[in-house]
C-alpha positions in Angstrom: 153.6 174.3 126.1 151.5 171.4 124.8 147.9 171.9 123.5 146.3 170.7 126.8 148.4 173.1 128.9 147.8 175.9 126.5 144.0 175.3 126.7 144.2 175.4 130.4 146.3 178.5 130.5 143.9 180.3 128.2 140.9 179.3 130.3 142.8 180.0 133.6 141.5 176.8 135.1 144.5 174.6 135.8 143.3 171.3 137.2 145.0 168.4 139.0 146.5 166.1 136.3 145.7 163.0 138.5 142.1 164.1 138.8 141.9 164.6 135.0 143.4 161.2 134.4 140.9 159.6 136.7 138.0 161.3 134.9 139.5 160.2 131.6 139.6 156.6 132.8 136.0 156.9 134.0 135.0 158.2 130.5 136.9 155.3 128.9 134.9 152.8 131.1 131.7 154.6 129.9 132.8 154.1 126.3 133.4 150.4 127.0 129.9 150.1 128.3 128.5 151.8 125.3 130.4 149.6 122.9 129.3 146.4 124.8 125.7 147.6 124.6 126.1 148.0 120.9 127.5 144.5 120.5 124.7 143.0 122.6 122.2 144.8 120.4 120.9 147.0 123.2 121.9 150.2 121.2 121.6 150.8 117.5 124.5 152.4 115.5 123.0 155.9 115.7 122.5 155.7 119.5 126.1 154.4 119.8 127.4 157.2 117.6 125.6 159.9 119.6 126.6 158.4 123.0 130.3 158.1 121.8 130.3 161.8 120.7 128.9 162.9 124.0 131.7 161.1 125.8 134.3 162.6 123.5 132.8 166.1 124.3 133.1 165.3 128.0 136.7 164.2 127.4 137.5 167.5 125.7 136.0 169.4 128.7 138.2 167.4 131.1 141.3 167.9 128.9 140.8 171.7 128.8 140.0 171.9 132.5 136.7 173.6 131.8 134.8 171.7 134.4 133.8 171.9 138.0 133.2 168.8 140.1 130.1 168.9 142.2 129.2 166.4 145.0 125.8 164.8 144.3 124.8 162.9 147.5 121.1 163.4 147.2 120.5 161.4 144.0 119.0 158.3 145.6 116.8 160.4 147.9 115.5 162.5 145.0 114.6 159.4 143.0 112.7 158.0 145.9 110.8 161.2 146.3 109.8 161.2 142.6 108.5 157.6 143.0 106.5 158.6 146.0 105.0 161.5 144.1 104.1 159.2 141.2 102.4 156.8 143.6 100.5 159.7 145.3 99.1 161.1 142.1 98.3 157.6 140.6 100.9 157.9 137.8 103.5 155.2 137.3 106.5 155.3 135.1 105.8 153.4 131.9 108.5 152.0 129.7 108.9 154.2 126.6 107.6 152.3 123.6 107.6 153.0 119.9 103.9 153.5 120.1 104.2 156.1 122.8 107.0 157.8 120.9 104.8 157.9 117.7 101.9 159.4 119.6 104.1 162.1 121.2 105.5 163.0 117.8 102.0 163.2 116.3 101.0 165.5 119.1 104.0 167.7 118.7 103.9 167.9 114.9 100.2 168.1 114.5 100.4 165.5 111.7 99.7 161.8 111.8 102.7 159.4 111.7 103.6 158.0 108.3 
């Protein structure tokens, strides 16, 4: 028995190989997007490294069969509701800037930024 099959047997969660291959291809496309963002300068090396590691962790979960697919049909409706709530309370989503990040870090640490 290969390592993948052994991992699935231990977990007792045998999955459809076609489904796993499809998920792996989706993850490969996600990696391609991450790499393209890095080349365009949209992500720095650290962000690219972390995002790549996250995708590799997801790949391991898929390979071992330790996942459960859940349908998520409500995503667009939930986002619309959040926007409506922001408009109702007068708050709007602001882009996350370095200045905002520094202010939040100062608040959390109780020390001024260096």
